[in-house]
Residue frames as qw, qx, qy, qz and C-alpha x, y, z in Angstrom:
[[0.002, -0.890, -0.457, 0.002, -0.03, 0.00, 0.02],
 [0.436, 0.191, 0.006, 0.879, 1.25, 3.47, -0.82],
 [0.095, -0.669, -0.430, 0.599, 0.34, 6.77, 0.90],
 [0.295, 0.698, 0.361, 0.543, -1.16, 9.51, -1.26],
 [0.418, -0.337, -0.280, 0.795, 0.70, 12.52, 0.32],
 [0.144, 0.868, 0.443, 0.170, -1.58, 15.48, 0.07],
 [0.311, -0.866, 0.047, 0.388, 0.86, 17.86, 1.69],
 [0.488, -0.223, 0.546, 0.643, 3.51, 17.16, -0.91],
 [0.289, 0.542, 0.643, 0.457, 0.99, 17.72, -3.76],
 [0.123, -0.931, -0.324, 0.112, -0.30, 20.87, -2.04],
 [0.407, -0.670, 0.236, 0.574, 3.14, 22.31, -1.96],
 [0.415, 0.114, 0.638, 0.639, 3.59, 21.64, -5.65],
 [0.112, 0.764, 0.567, 0.286, 0.28, 23.38, -6.45],
 [0.275, -0.900, -0.129, 0.314, 1.20, 26.31, -4.20],
 [0.437, -0.372, 0.415, 0.706, 4.54, 26.74, -6.09],
 [0.289, 0.375, 0.676, 0.565, 2.65, 26.77, -9.38],
 [0.050, -0.873, -0.477, -0.087, 0.11, 29.34, -8.13],
 [0.373, -0.760, 0.055, 0.530, 2.86, 31.64, -6.69],
 [0.416, -0.095, 0.542, 0.724, 4.50, 31.58, -10.15],
 [0.136, 0.610, 0.647, 0.437, 1.25, 32.46, -11.84],
 [0.219, -0.910, -0.291, 0.196, 0.71, 35.38, -9.35],
 [0.388, -0.559, 0.262, 0.684, 4.20, 36.76, -10.02],
 [0.357, 0.163, 0.644, 0.657, 3.56, 36.54, -13.63],
 [0.006, -0.814, -0.546, -0.199, 0.26, 38.44, -13.41],
 [0.316, -0.851, -0.072, 0.412, 2.00, 41.19, -11.34],
 [0.399, -0.423, 0.404, 0.706, 4.96, 41.57, -13.73],
 [0.215, 0.175, 0.677, 0.682, 3.21, 41.32, -17.10],
 [0.116, -0.655, -0.638, -0.388, -0.20, 42.73, -16.21],
 [0.019, 0.310, -0.329, 0.892, 0.28, 44.73, -13.10],
 [0.694, -0.368, -0.228, -0.576, -2.60, 42.87, -11.52],
 [0.033, -0.253, 0.865, -0.433, -2.74, 41.23, -8.07],
 [0.449, -0.331, -0.790, -0.255, -5.42, 38.47, -7.70],
 [0.262, -0.298, 0.393, -0.829, -7.90, 39.49, -5.03],
 [0.425, -0.270, -0.863, -0.035, -9.80, 37.10, -2.74],
 [0.373, -0.384, 0.212, -0.818, -12.67, 38.21, -0.53],
 [0.381, -0.205, -0.891, 0.142, -13.74, 35.86, 2.31],
 [0.426, -0.445, -0.015, -0.787, -16.96, 36.64, 4.06],
 [0.410, -0.092, -0.867, 0.267, -17.50, 35.10, 7.43],
 [0.480, -0.538, -0.061, -0.690, -20.57, 35.50, 9.60],
 [0.859, -0.490, -0.044, -0.143, -20.34, 34.39, 13.28],
 [0.046, -0.740, 0.650, -0.169, -17.39, 32.94, 15.04],
 [0.995, -0.033, -0.031, -0.089, -17.49, 29.16, 14.55],
 [0.483, -0.678, 0.506, 0.225, -14.07, 27.93, 15.86],
 [0.729, 0.082, 0.585, 0.346, -13.52, 25.54, 12.93],
 [0.448, 0.811, 0.287, 0.245, -14.41, 28.20, 10.43],
 [0.142, -0.967, 0.200, 0.067, -12.18, 30.75, 12.18],
 [0.624, -0.437, 0.564, 0.320, -9.25, 28.35, 11.98],
 [0.652, 0.386, 0.561, 0.332, -9.94, 27.50, 8.36],
 [0.257, 0.946, 0.159, 0.116, -10.27, 31.17, 7.40],
 [0.384, -0.841, 0.330, 0.188, -7.00, 31.90, 9.19],
 [0.658, -0.144, 0.622, 0.399, -5.14, 29.23, 7.19],
 [0.541, 0.657, 0.437, 0.290, -6.62, 30.70, 3.95],
 [0.038, 0.999, -0.019, 0.021, -5.45, 34.20, 4.71],
 [0.500, -0.665, 0.479, 0.279, -1.98, 33.08, 5.70],
 [0.679, 0.117, 0.606, 0.397, -1.55, 31.01, 2.51],
 [0.375, 0.859, 0.316, 0.147, -2.87, 33.89, 0.35],
 [0.141, -0.958, 0.225, 0.109, -0.32, 36.27, 1.77],
 [0.639, -0.404, 0.580, 0.303, 2.37, 33.70, 1.23],
 [0.608, 0.317, 0.613, 0.393, 1.55, 33.27, -2.37],
 [0.151, -0.098, 0.213, 0.960, 1.14, 36.99, -3.08],
 [0.146, -0.577, -0.681, -0.426, -2.64, 37.03, -3.36],
 [0.126, -0.256, 0.242, -0.927, -4.53, 39.96, -1.81],
 [0.341, -0.385, -0.857, -0.020, -6.87, 38.48, 0.71],
 [0.279, -0.325, 0.133, -0.894, -9.73, 40.64, 2.30],
 [0.247, -0.309, -0.897, 0.197, -11.61, 39.15, 5.25],
 [0.355, -0.376, -0.064, -0.853, -15.01, 40.54, 6.04],
 [0.221, -0.179, -0.876, 0.389, -16.06, 39.40, 9.55],
 [0.424, -0.391, -0.241, -0.781, -19.75, 39.85, 10.39],
 [0.367, -0.203, 0.696, -0.584, -21.61, 39.17, 13.68],
 [0.062, 0.119, 0.988, 0.070, -23.60, 36.06, 14.02],
 [0.235, 0.629, 0.626, -0.398, -26.82, 38.09, 14.15],
 [0.005, -0.305, 0.387, 0.870, -26.17, 39.79, 10.83],
 [0.642, 0.445, 0.368, -0.504, -29.29, 40.12, 8.73],
 [0.677, 0.285, 0.588, 0.339, -29.60, 38.48, 5.32],
 [0.342, 0.918, 0.180, 0.090, -30.15, 41.87, 3.75],
 [0.207, -0.895, 0.367, 0.148, -26.80, 43.23, 5.14],
 [0.642, -0.276, 0.650, 0.299, -24.97, 40.15, 4.14],
 [0.609, 0.545, 0.494, 0.299, -26.33, 40.36, 0.52],
 [0.124, 0.991, 0.016, -0.048, -25.47, 44.05, 0.49],
 [0.335, -0.717, 0.556, 0.255, -21.80, 43.37, 1.28],
 [0.659, 0.068, 0.677, 0.321, -21.72, 40.44, -1.22],
 [0.480, 0.807, 0.333, 0.083, -23.07, 42.84, -3.87],
 [0.080, -0.939, 0.291, 0.163, -20.26, 45.27, -3.08],
 [0.507, -0.417, 0.696, 0.291, -17.64, 42.46, -3.59],
 [0.660, 0.438, 0.596, 0.130, -19.38, 41.34, -6.73],
 [0.367, 0.909, 0.164, 0.109, -18.97, 44.86, -8.18],
 [0.343, -0.840, 0.333, 0.255, -15.37, 45.45, -6.93],
 [0.739, 0.614, -0.276, -0.026, -12.94, 45.10, -9.91],
 [0.054, 0.662, -0.705, 0.250, -10.12, 44.46, -7.47],
 [0.599, -0.168, 0.711, -0.328, -11.84, 41.31, -6.16],
 [0.415, 0.304, -0.727, -0.455, -11.58, 38.34, -8.51],
 [0.508, -0.131, -0.851, -0.033, -12.80, 35.61, -6.20],
 [0.463, -0.422, 0.235, -0.743, -15.37, 35.52, -3.47],
 [0.435, -0.086, -0.887, 0.125, -15.80, 32.86, -0.74],
 [0.547, -0.500, 0.091, -0.665, -18.66, 32.88, 1.76],
 [0.113, 0.280, -0.911, 0.282, -17.53, 30.73, 4.66],
 [0.768, -0.250, -0.378, -0.452, -19.89, 27.85, 5.54],
 [0.078, -0.622, -0.763, -0.159, -21.70, 27.01, 7.70],
 [0.091, -0.516, -0.046, -0.851, -23.65, 30.27, 8.14],
 [0.163, -0.045, 0.671, -0.722, -25.31, 31.12, 11.47],
 [0.119, 0.454, 0.881, -0.062, -28.78, 29.64, 12.09],
 [0.206, 0.772, 0.415, -0.435, -31.45, 31.61, 10.38],
 [0.173, 0.667, -0.415, -0.594, -29.43, 32.60, 7.37],
 [0.877, 0.375, 0.269, -0.137, -30.41, 30.62, 4.15],
 [0.502, -0.386, 0.543, 0.551, -27.17, 29.41, 2.53],
 [0.472, 0.431, 0.662, 0.392, -28.93, 29.13, -0.88],
 [0.116, 0.954, 0.275, -0.025, -30.14, 32.72, -0.77],
 [0.283, -0.815, 0.348, 0.368, -26.48, 33.71, -0.34],
 [0.547, -0.129, 0.702, 0.437, -24.85, 31.25, -2.70],
 [0.467, 0.644, 0.579, 0.178, -27.30, 32.21, -5.46],
 [0.067, 0.990, 0.090, -0.091, -26.25, 35.85, -5.22],
 [0.539, -0.505, 0.444, 0.508, -22.50, 35.14, -5.75],
 [0.442, 0.713, -0.334, -0.429, -21.28, 36.32, -9.15],
 [0.981, 0.077, 0.173, 0.044, -20.63, 32.95, -10.89],
 [0.647, 0.637, -0.212, 0.360, -17.48, 34.54, -12.42],
 [0.006, 0.680, -0.498, 0.539, -16.19, 35.21, -8.97],
 [0.880, -0.329, 0.027, -0.343, -17.33, 31.99, -7.22],
 [0.062, 0.641, -0.753, 0.134, -14.16, 30.67, -5.65],
 [0.474, -0.169, 0.814, -0.289, -15.84, 27.53, -4.29],
 [0.277, 0.053, -0.765, -0.578, -17.88, 26.77, -7.47],
 [0.142, 0.276, 0.858, -0.410, -21.03, 26.40, -5.39],
 [0.412, 0.380, 0.033, -0.828, -23.31, 28.61, -7.54],
 [0.754, 0.290, 0.562, -0.178, -25.84, 26.54, -9.52],
 [0.616, 0.746, -0.175, -0.182, -24.52, 27.79, -12.87],
 [0.095, 0.678, -0.729, 0.017, -21.07, 26.56, -12.04],
 [0.540, -0.149, 0.803, -0.203, -22.34, 23.25, -10.73],
 [0.761, 0.506, 0.292, -0.284, -24.47, 22.86, -13.85],
 [0.471, 0.755, -0.435, -0.137, -21.45, 23.36, -16.11],
 [0.277, -0.422, 0.858, -0.092, -19.55, 20.64, -14.16],
 [0.696, 0.190, 0.657, -0.219, -22.40, 18.16, -14.98],
 [0.719, 0.676, 0.112, -0.120, -22.12, 19.09, -18.66],
 [0.808, -0.105, 0.212, 0.539, -18.33, 18.70, -18.61],
 [0.355, 0.735, 0.154, 0.557, -17.92, 22.40, -19.35],
 [0.574, -0.729, -0.258, 0.269, -16.66, 23.47, -16.02],
 [0.286, 0.825, -0.157, 0.462, -14.78, 26.80, -15.70],
 [0.070, -0.518, 0.654, -0.548, -13.99, 26.43, -11.98],
 [0.708, -0.175, -0.675, -0.115, -14.48, 23.45, -9.64],
 [0.640, -0.737, 0.017, -0.218, -15.19, 22.98, -5.90],
 [0.006, -0.801, 0.574, -0.171, -11.92, 22.99, -4.11],
 [0.637, -0.317, 0.680, -0.175, -12.04, 19.55, -2.36],
 [0.874, 0.336, 0.350, -0.028, -13.11, 17.48, -5.40],
 [0.517, 0.820, -0.234, 0.078, -10.59, 19.39, -7.51],
 [0.224, -0.713, 0.646, -0.157, -7.92, 18.55, -5.00],
 [0.802, -0.062, 0.589, -0.076, -8.80, 14.90, -5.19],
 [0.798, 0.587, 0.131, 0.040, -8.45, 14.95, -8.94],
 [0.229, 0.856, -0.433, 0.162, -5.08, 16.68, -8.75],
 [0.528, -0.507, 0.665, -0.147, -3.95, 14.05, -6.17],
 [0.875, 0.191, 0.446, -0.006, -4.99, 11.17, -8.39],
 [0.618, 0.772, -0.100, 0.109, -3.19, 12.87, -11.44],
 [0.102, -0.829, 0.537, -0.116, -0.07, 13.45, -9.41],
 [0.547, -0.299, 0.780, -0.058, 0.20, 9.69, -8.53],
 [0.301, 0.260, -0.730, -0.555, -0.83, 8.69, -12.14],
 [0.264, 0.263, 0.889, -0.265, -4.00, 7.07, -10.97],
 [0.257, 0.001, -0.453, -0.854, -6.31, 7.28, -14.03],
 [0.481, 0.119, 0.639, -0.588, -9.95, 6.78, -13.07],
 [0.588, 0.322, -0.384, -0.635, -11.02, 5.96, -16.60],
 [0.667, 0.069, -0.707, -0.223, -12.79, 2.59, -16.71],
 [0.126, 0.075, -0.816, 0.560, -12.80, 2.22, -12.91],
 [0.454, -0.651, -0.567, -0.219, -15.77, 1.34, -10.81],
 [0.168, 0.240, -0.374, 0.880, -15.84, 4.30, -8.47],
 [0.387, -0.678, -0.625, 0.019, -17.99, 4.83, -5.31],
 [0.071, 0.383, -0.246, 0.888, -18.41, 8.23, -3.91],
 [0.417, -0.511, -0.728, 0.184, -19.91, 8.08, -0.34],
 [0.112, -0.551, -0.280, 0.778, -21.68, 11.42, 0.51],
 [0.328, 0.600, 0.630, 0.369, -24.04, 13.44, -1.59],
 [0.146, -0.770, -0.190, 0.591, -23.32, 17.03, -0.57],
 [0.508, 0.840, 0.136, 0.136, -23.08, 19.77, -3.19],
 [0.269, -0.879, 0.374, 0.124, -19.76, 20.64, -1.56],
 [0.217, -0.499, 0.820, 0.178, -18.01, 17.37, -2.31],
 [0.570, 0.083, 0.815, -0.060, -20.06, 14.27, -3.16],
 [0.597, 0.668, 0.412, -0.164, -22.09, 15.40, -6.13],
 [0.360, 0.853, -0.322, -0.197, -19.50, 17.41, -7.99],
 [0.310, -0.517, 0.792, 0.101, -16.98, 14.60, -7.20],
 [0.662, 0.238, 0.708, -0.057, -19.20, 12.08, -8.85],
 [0.536, 0.817, 0.139, -0.157, -19.69, 14.29, -11.84],
 [0.059, 0.832, -0.528, -0.157, -15.87, 14.98, -12.21],
 [0.455, -0.253, 0.850, 0.077, -15.03, 11.26, -12.00],
 [0.660, 0.488, 0.568, -0.060, -17.68, 10.51, -14.59],
 [0.392, 0.895, -0.115, -0.178, -16.32, 13.21, -16.82],
 [0.036, -0.663, 0.742, 0.089, -13.02, 11.33, -16.56],
 [0.668, 0.227, -0.621, -0.343, -14.63, 8.13, -17.73],
 [0.044, -0.095, 0.919, -0.380, -15.05, 6.29, -14.46],
 [0.484, -0.398, -0.667, -0.403, -18.29, 4.38, -13.78],
 [0.011, 0.257, -0.494, 0.831, -19.60, 6.13, -10.72],
 [0.444, -0.541, -0.700, -0.144, -22.04, 5.15, -8.02],
 [0.062, -0.474, 0.261, -0.838, -23.09, 7.99, -5.79],
 [0.571, -0.376, -0.720, 0.118, -23.87, 6.55, -2.30],
 [0.218, -0.604, 0.267, -0.719, -24.74, 7.91, 1.16],
 [0.161, -0.235, 0.821, -0.494, -25.34, 6.71, 4.73],
 [0.672, 0.141, 0.479, -0.546, -28.80, 5.37, 3.79],
 [0.528, 0.415, -0.593, -0.444, -27.82, 3.54, 0.65],
 [0.915, -0.127, 0.296, -0.241, -29.14, -0.01, 0.73],
 [0.952, 0.194, 0.105, 0.212, -26.52, -2.62, 0.06],
 [0.045, 0.952, -0.302, -0.019, -23.64, -0.08, 0.59],
 [0.558, -0.517, 0.630, 0.155, -21.16, -2.75, 1.65],
 [0.767, 0.273, 0.546, 0.196, -21.80, -4.75, -1.55],
 [0.433, 0.893, 0.059, 0.105, -21.36, -1.70, -3.72],
 [0.180, -0.896, 0.406, 0.023, -18.14, -0.79, -2.01],
 [0.708, -0.272, 0.632, 0.158, -16.72, -4.36, -2.29],
 [0.712, 0.504, 0.421, 0.249, -16.99, -3.90, -6.14],
 [0.132, 0.990, -0.042, 0.003, -15.42, -0.37, -6.18],
 [0.798, 0.202, -0.093, 0.560, -11.84, 0.04, -7.39],
 [0.162, 0.320, -0.148, 0.922, -11.86, 3.69, -6.25],
 [0.352, -0.713, -0.602, 0.069, -13.62, 4.89, -3.12],
 [0.121, 0.379, -0.170, 0.902, -14.00, 8.57, -2.18],
 [0.392, -0.544, -0.710, 0.215, -15.47, 8.91, 1.32],
 [0.025, 0.249, -0.060, 0.966, -17.15, 12.23, 2.28],
 [0.463, -0.549, -0.636, -0.282, -19.93, 11.21, 4.72],
 [0.177, -0.625, 0.265, -0.712, -18.70, 12.86, 7.93],
 [0.868, -0.415, 0.064, -0.265, -18.86, 9.78, 10.15],
 [0.153, -0.678, 0.718, -0.032, -15.62, 8.39, 11.82],
 [0.231, -0.228, 0.946, 0.004, -14.71, 4.93, 10.57],
 [0.704, 0.309, 0.150, -0.621, -17.93, 4.66, 8.61],
 [0.791, 0.455, -0.366, -0.181, -16.29, 2.48, 5.93],
 [0.752, -0.473, 0.457, -0.047, -14.89, -0.67, 7.54],
 [0.080, -0.490, 0.795, 0.349, -12.13, -2.90, 6.17],
 [0.447, 0.202, 0.871, -0.034, -14.77, -5.60, 5.43],
 [0.452, 0.758, 0.340, -0.325, -16.48, -3.15, 3.04],
 [0.137, 0.809, -0.402, -0.406, -13.37, -2.51, 0.91],
 [0.921, 0.387, -0.037, -0.003, -12.24, -4.40, -2.20],
 [0.735, -0.362, 0.304, 0.486, -8.63, -5.75, -2.04],
 [0.496, 0.145, 0.414, 0.749, -6.41, -3.53, -4.27],
 [0.096, 0.878, 0.432, 0.185, -8.83, -0.49, -4.13],
 [0.294, 0.288, -0.135, 0.901, -7.72, 3.16, -4.03],
 [0.335, -0.694, -0.606, 0.194, -9.08, 4.85, -0.94],
 [0.195, 0.403, 0.013, 0.894, -9.58, 8.57, -0.81],
 [0.360, -0.588, -0.658, 0.303, -10.78, 9.91, 2.61],
 [0.048, 0.606, 0.145, 0.780, -12.29, 13.37, 2.65],
 [0.576, -0.696, -0.411, -0.124, -13.63, 13.00, 6.17],
 [0.239, 0.376, -0.491, 0.749, -12.30, 15.15, 9.05],
 [0.662, -0.569, -0.406, -0.272, -13.83, 13.90, 12.31],
 [0.044, -0.581, 0.565, -0.584, -12.77, 15.00, 15.75],
 [0.771, -0.304, -0.560, -0.001, -12.61, 12.10, 18.30],
 [0.041, -0.596, 0.444, -0.667, -12.52, 13.16, 21.87],
 [0.810, -0.362, 0.240, -0.395, -13.93, 10.13, 23.73],
 [0.239, -0.507, 0.827, 0.030, -11.78, 7.25, 24.73],
 [0.679, 0.226, 0.679, -0.165, -14.35, 4.67, 23.66],
 [0.650, 0.737, 0.103, -0.156, -14.49, 6.18, 20.20],
 [0.077, 0.763, -0.627, -0.139, -10.70, 6.40, 20.02],
 [0.410, -0.271, 0.870, 0.021, -10.43, 2.63, 20.64],
 [0.694, 0.432, 0.556, -0.150, -13.07, 1.95, 18.08],
 [0.599, 0.786, 0.152, 0.016, -11.89, 4.10, 15.20],
 [0.116, 0.922, -0.366, 0.043, -8.22, 5.09, 15.84],
 [0.798, 0.274, -0.475, 0.249, -4.85, 3.28, 15.65],
 [0.725, -0.605, -0.208, 0.255, -3.14, 2.59, 19.03],
 [0.623, 0.119, -0.014, 0.773, -0.09, 4.48, 17.77],
 [0.010, 0.576, 0.131, 0.807, -2.02, 7.73, 18.20],
 [0.573, -0.628, -0.524, 0.058, -2.94, 7.07, 21.81],
 [0.519, -0.328, -0.219, 0.758, -0.25, 9.20, 23.34],
 [0.057, 0.184, 0.257, 0.947, -1.17, 12.16, 21.09],
 [0.397, -0.553, -0.577, -0.450, -4.83, 11.61, 22.06],
 [0.597, -0.573, -0.442, 0.347, -4.09, 11.73, 25.80],
 [0.400, -0.172, -0.045, 0.899, -1.87, 14.79, 25.36],
 [0.085, -0.096, -0.268, -0.955, -4.28, 16.83, 23.25],
 [0.383, 0.232, 0.607, -0.657, -7.60, 15.36, 24.35],
 [0.749, 0.506, 0.310, -0.293, -8.66, 14.55, 20.88],
 [0.334, -0.231, 0.686, 0.604, -7.42, 13.38, 17.41],
 [0.526, 0.483, -0.160, -0.681, -8.59, 13.70, 13.89],
 [0.436, -0.042, 0.879, 0.190, -9.71, 10.66, 11.99],
 [0.227, 0.139, -0.541, -0.798, -11.43, 9.97, 8.66],
 [0.774, 0.110, 0.034, -0.623, -14.54, 8.34, 7.34],
 [0.834, 0.249, -0.489, -0.064, -12.53, 5.15, 6.29],
 [0.806, -0.570, 0.156, 0.009, -11.48, 2.89, 9.24],
 [0.008, -0.772, 0.622, 0.129, -7.65, 2.77, 9.43],
 [0.630, -0.173, 0.756, 0.033, -7.75, -1.11, 9.21],
 [0.739, 0.602, 0.292, -0.086, -8.98, -0.83, 5.58],
 [0.154, 0.878, -0.385, -0.240, -5.78, 0.79, 4.51],
 [0.445, -0.383, 0.790, 0.178, -3.99, -2.60, 4.59],
 [0.651, 0.372, 0.661, 0.021, -6.20, -3.73, 1.77],
 [0.358, 0.902, 0.071, -0.230, -5.58, -0.69, -0.43],
 [0.759, 0.296, 0.104, 0.571, -2.99, -0.12, -3.11],
 [0.228, 0.298, -0.106, 0.921, -3.12, 3.56, -2.30],
 [0.319, -0.740, -0.589, 0.060, -4.79, 5.58, 0.44],
 [0.083, 0.704, -0.075, 0.701, -4.97, 9.05, 1.84],
 [0.421, -0.221, -0.679, 0.559, -4.10, 9.61, 5.46],
 [0.265, -0.805, -0.230, -0.479, -6.18, 11.85, 7.83],
 [0.226, 0.909, 0.016, -0.351, -4.70, 14.29, 8.52],
 [0.249, -0.563, 0.586, 0.527, -2.29, 15.06, 5.59],
 [0.460, 0.228, 0.790, 0.335, -4.22, 13.65, 2.75],
 [0.197, 0.684, 0.540, 0.449, -7.04, 15.70, 1.07],
 [0.262, -0.849, -0.346, 0.301, -7.20, 18.43, 3.64],
 [0.323, -0.529, 0.220, 0.753, -4.03, 20.47, 2.62],
 [0.294, 0.197, 0.647, 0.675, -5.26, 20.31, -0.96],
 [0.026, 0.793, 0.609, 0.016, -8.60, 22.10, -0.30],
 [0.157, -0.882, -0.031, 0.444, -6.90, 25.42, 0.66],
 [0.358, -0.316, 0.560, 0.677, -4.28, 25.09, -2.08],
 [0.226, 0.437, 0.735, 0.466, -7.08, 24.65, -4.74],
 [0.019, -0.897, -0.373, 0.237, -8.85, 27.77, -3.34],
 [0.230, -0.689, 0.279, 0.628, -5.73, 29.77, -4.20],
 [0.311, 0.020, 0.758, 0.573, -5.52, 28.07, -7.58],
 [0.157, 0.691, 0.684, 0.175, -9.21, 28.91, -8.28],
 [0.112, -0.867, -0.158, 0.459, -8.57, 32.59, -7.25],
 [0.220, -0.489, 0.500, 0.680, -5.84, 32.90, -9.82],
 [0.251, 0.307, 0.827, 0.397, -7.93, 31.06, -12.47],
 [0.113, 0.821, 0.555, -0.072, -10.85, 33.51, -11.95],
 [0.152, -0.771, 0.160, 0.597, -8.43, 36.48, -12.11],
 [0.244, -0.243, 0.690, 0.636, -7.08, 35.27, -15.41],
 [0.184, 0.513, 0.807, 0.228, -10.56, 34.69, -16.76],
 [0.001, -0.854, -0.338, 0.394, -11.55, 38.22, -15.83],
 [0.167, -0.574, 0.430, 0.677, -8.67, 39.56, -17.83],
 [0.239, 0.094, 0.842, 0.475, -9.64, 37.39, -20.76],
 [0.121, 0.712, 0.691, -0.014, -13.23, 38.60, -20.61],
 [0.059, -0.836, -0.046, 0.544, -12.25, 42.28, -20.36],
 [0.196, -0.385, 0.602, 0.672, -9.82, 41.90, -23.35],
 [0.169, 0.278, 0.859, 0.395, -12.54, 40.09, -25.48],
 [0.122, 0.710, 0.555, -0.417, -15.29, 42.63, -24.55]]
């Protein structure tokens, strides 16, 4: 079995992105601009937004964070979003999810300019992906595709199972694999006969959000296992159930560990697998920066062709 090292691939993508940013500055005098809008103070979102801002600065991207209170009105959030849509110095917009209770995420996502949609969540961008005409792709599925390409794993002809049906990962992931000629089954936690489906899958992408949900008995020998899940385990009984004993000292010291949706015992049956952490996670932020630069370049092309 071989580890699919997301950190290594992310570093390569970051280097490519930094070179593109430098080229835009030197040849066009343009600095790609990313606006991140965050409502509330969810700890996980705060940490994630911080990592985005630091990486943007490192790569030379101008990052603008708009922090709003948890009780912000939908009207005010949409007003700020409209400002960023109209700002020529902002080429990419990301609204951090989840939004506070009471704010309809679709009402917000639908108002993002599709040409500035850094996460590719707008219905127009998701529809183009289904038609294999995508201009920008959701960061996590795009990171998975770049990871497979880096390790020369061609999904064409494979039986692939995607477990999880969210518009963030599962549905676009299934479409992107299908566009690359895989035969895809889109599954979820209520899929009848899930174990039988997975035992026939040569490629499994897990994005269901449940620790150890896919057991070793559910995995086909020789499969490629891509684990998108990030689950915090802070109870000893759960640690013993889902986590390898080698992490116990870290668990006791920190009070928690992160584990994926695929049980660690399944990795022994795989030809390739992604660790958690260190697999898909680092790629998500790297692909956000990639998307920001792509959207910037597309805005230049549209302006030139107008």
